[in-house]
N, C-alpha and C positions, 0 to 999 in steps of 0.2 A: 542553171547556175547552182541549184541546190545539190545536184549530183556531184558537182566539183567540190562543194563545201562540206559535204557529209563526212568524208574520211577524216577531215580535220576536226570536225565537231565530235565524231565518235572516238577520237583519240584523247579526249579530255573527260573529266568527271561529268556525269549526266546533268547535274544541276547547274554547274558552271556553263555547260553548253546551252542549256535552256536560257539562262540569262543573256549570254552572248548573242544568241539567235534573235531574241527580242530586241536587243539594242541595235543589231545590224538591220533588222527589219524596220525599226523606227528611222534609222539613218537613211535607208533606201527610200522610205516613204517621203521623208522631208526633202530628199534630193531629187524626187521625181523618178526614181529608178525602179519602183516596184513592178511596172509592166514587164521588166526583164525577169522577174522572179516567177510570174505566172500570168497566163492570159485569163482575163475575167470571163466567166461563162455568160452566155446570153440569158436574159431573164427567163425565169420559169415561175411566175407568180403562184403562190400557194397560200390558201387561207387557213388559219387556225387561231383559236382563242379570241376570235373577233378581230384579228389582225391580218394584214396581207403582207407576206414575206416576199421579197424580190426573187428568191429561190429557196428551196427547202433544205439546203445544206448549211449547217451552222457550226460554229466553234464551241466545243464543250467548255464548261467552267474548269478552272485549274491552270490554264496556260497563262492568262493575264489576271492574276489574283487581285491586283490593285487598280485595274482599269487604266493603266498608264499607256496602253498601246492600242486603244480602241480604233482610231482612224487607220492606223497602219494595218491592222488585222482586217478591217472591213475592205481595205483596198485590194486584198487578195481574192475577192470575189465571193466571200461568205454572204449568204442571205441574212444571217444574224450572228451576232457574237455574244456569248454569255461570259461575263466577268465574275470574279470571286473564286472561291467562297470568301466573303468578308465577314468579320466579326466586330462587335461593338468596339472593343479595345484592340490595339495592336498586339500581336503575339509572334514570337520567334518561331514557333513550331517545334518539331522534334530535333534532336541532335543530328548533326551531319556525320557521315554521309547518309542520305535518306532517299536517294533516287538511283535506280539501277536499270540498265538496259539488258535485255535478253535477246540479242539479235537473231539467234536461231529460231526464236519464236515470234519475232516481230512484236515484242512485248516490252513493257516497263513495269517495274515494281516501285511504288513510292510510299513513303510514310512521312510525308511533309508535315501533316498535322495542322492544317489551316494557318500556315504562316502567311501573315499579311500585315499591312501597315495600319490597319484599322479603318473604321467606317468613315471618319472625317476625311482621311486622305483619299479614299475612293470617291467620295462625293466631290471633292475638289477636282479630281481628274475627269470625272464624268461631265462636270459643268464646263470644263475647258474643251471637251471633244466636240468636233463638228458633226460627227455621226452621219456621214454621207454614204448612201448606197446600201444600207442594211439596218436592221433593227437591233436593239440592245436588251439583253436579259441581264439581271443582276442576281447572283446566287448568294443567299444569306445563311449564316450559321451562328453557333454559340461559341463563346470563349471556353477554352478547355477547363478553366477553373470555376466555371458556372455549373453547379450541380443540376442534374436533370429536372429536379422539382422546381427549379427557378429558370429553366431554359426558356419558357415562353416570354420572359422579360427581355432576354437578348434578341429573340426573333421579332418581338413586337417593336423594339427600338429600331432594329435594322429596317423592318418593313416600313415604318413611318418615315424614316429618313430617305430611303431610296424610292419610295412610291412615286413622287412627282417627277423623278428622273428616268425611270425604267419604262421600257415597252412591255416587259413582263418581269415578274420576280419568281425566283425558284427557292423553295424551302429545302435545304439540304439536311436530311436526317439520316443519311446513309453512308457517310464516309467511314471507313474502318479505322481511321487514324486518329480519332478523338475518342478517348476511352468512354464507353457507355453510350455514345451517341446513337448507335443503332437500336438501343432499347426504346427509343422514341418511336420506332416503327410498330411496337406492340400495340394491339388494337385499342386498348383503353387510353394509353398514353398518346397515341396518334389522334384519337378522337378529341381529347382535351386540347392538345396543341393546335391542330389544324382548325378545330372549331373556334378557338379563341382568335386565331389569325384570320379566319374568314369574317368574323365579326369586325375585326379591325380593318380588313380590306374594304368592307362595305362602308364603314365610317369614313375612311380616307377617300373613298370614291365620292361621297357626298361633299366632303370638305374641299376637294380639289376639282370637282366637276368633271371627272373622267374616271373610267373604270380600268384599272391596270390588272391584267390577268395574273393569277397566282398559281404556280405549278408546284408539285411535290416530286422530289427525286428519290427513287427507291433503290435498294440493293439487289444484286443478282443472286444473293445467297439465301433468299426467302424460300421456305417450303411451300408446297401447294396450299396448305391450310393458312399460312401466313399471307399468301397472295389473296386468298378468299377474304380474309379478315380486312386486309388493307383496302381491297376493292370495295367492300361494303362501306367502310368509313368514308372513302374518297367520293363514292357515289352519293352517299347520304348527305355529305356536306357540300356537294356540287362544286368541287374544285374545278378550276379551268382546264387543267391538263396534268399529265404525269410524264416524268422522264424516266425511262427504263434503259440503262441502269447506271449505277456507280461502279466502282471497281470491286473485284472479288478477293476474298481471303483464301479461296480454294487454290490448291496447287496440283490438282488431280490431272490436269492436261499438260503439265510440263514434263519434259524429259528428265528422268531421274539422274541426278548428278550434274545437271546443267548449271553453269556459273550463275550465281546470285539467286538460284531457284529457292533457296531456303531463307532468303531475307524476309523479314516481316513487312507487312504493309499491303496496300491494295494493288492487285495485278490488273493491268489494262493491256489492250492490244488484241492481236488475233486469237489467243486462247480464250478470250472472254466472249467471243462471238456466239457460240452455242448457248451458253448459260443465259446471257443477257437477252438473246432473241427468244428463248423459251419463256422468260418472265414477261417479255413484251407481248408475246402471243397469248399468254394466259390472261394478262390484264385486258387485252383487247376483247376477249370473249366474256369478260366479267364486268366491264364498264360500259355505260351507255355510249353511243356514238357521239353524243354531245361533249364528251371529254376526250379531246385528241391526245395522242401520245407522241413523244419524241423518242426515237430509237438511237441509242448510243452504246458503244462497246464492241470492239472488234472490227471496225470498218477500216480496212487497209486497201480497198479497191472499190470501183464503182459497183461491182457485182454484190458486195456485201451491203452497200447502201440500198440497192434494189431489193435485196432479201429482207432488210429491215422494213421497208415499205410494204412488201408483200405480207409480212407478219402483222401489219396493223399500224405502223408508224405513219403519221402525216408528215413529220419532219425528221431529219437525222442530224446527228452531231459527230464531229471528228475531234480527235486529240492525238492519241498515240500514233495513229496512221500517218500524221504529218511528220512525226519524227523519222519515220522510215521512208516515206514517199515524197515529202516536201509539198509545197503549195499547189503543185499541179494536181494533187488529189482532189482539191475542191472542184475544179472544172470537170474532172473525170466522173465524180459522183453526180454532179448536176446533170451531165449528159446521160448517164446511166438511168437516172430517174426520169429524164425526158423521154428516153426510148421506152421505158416501162409505161409511161402515161400514154404514149402513142401506140403501144402494142395492141393489135386487134384481138388477142386472146391470151389466155394463160399459158399457151404453148411457148410464148416468147419470154416468160418470166424465169428468173433464176430458181434453182431448186431451193426448197425450204430446208432449214437446219434444225 
């Protein structure tokens, strides 16, 4: 069915198509028609962060920023869905247009800028969700008008509000669309912020009688020395996991003159595969095995999902691949990871990138 709908969706503005797709998915779910959109994969239980995921394929943050479609998205067969990024106060994000497709690259450029309805709206949506069939991650950020020196207040507030509701929480310091946000990945800033949040995580764990894992999401544009520094901090502070990676500001892999290639914002989709997997592999060699990784960026087929896992990811996430392949990509990736798990030798694995 997605194949029939895609030409219609690609004929309109990318952000409008995004909203329409979520509304249609919600309607299909409430009407019991979602099985027509995609066949759910068979279970492939995977353990990470002290949790057991029904399968290792998740939805990356950014598609459902307000947590308004959790149940509909889980019904597509994801092992987990990550909502957000959410900020303490509602914000409109950057001026439109701010999302652009690059079909020849199976890519998207966005400069949305953490547009969301705010923390309280997300909390209400999560409280209403039934959350059957998969786990829920909540991705938190800071408001754009909050200076970096005060950023920990925004993150602390978000963490405290979503902690009792989330299966895990992701700290987003790597979006390129909030001015100055990526400066929080610098070693000393990262140590201060994550150290403060780790202390709050432990306090909240004692208060609520459960430990909710906290992950950090990093950018694909880090230098090797940046990765070394980040890995030192994240290992020292014993974070529960790392997501590699967010979108890239690089345009080096795009065809010169391609439509929308010069638009500012974060690039996602197939061109990101190499850079994000390189960062993933570097982190895996620098972090202890006790810190699992989620691989995201460039997965448009089951083969890329298997490559992420071969590079060190325990779990993978999709987003832009869904724009081009539709919900069937979820099952394809689960089955590719199942084959990899059952493969008797590395001779059956996909080539590394």
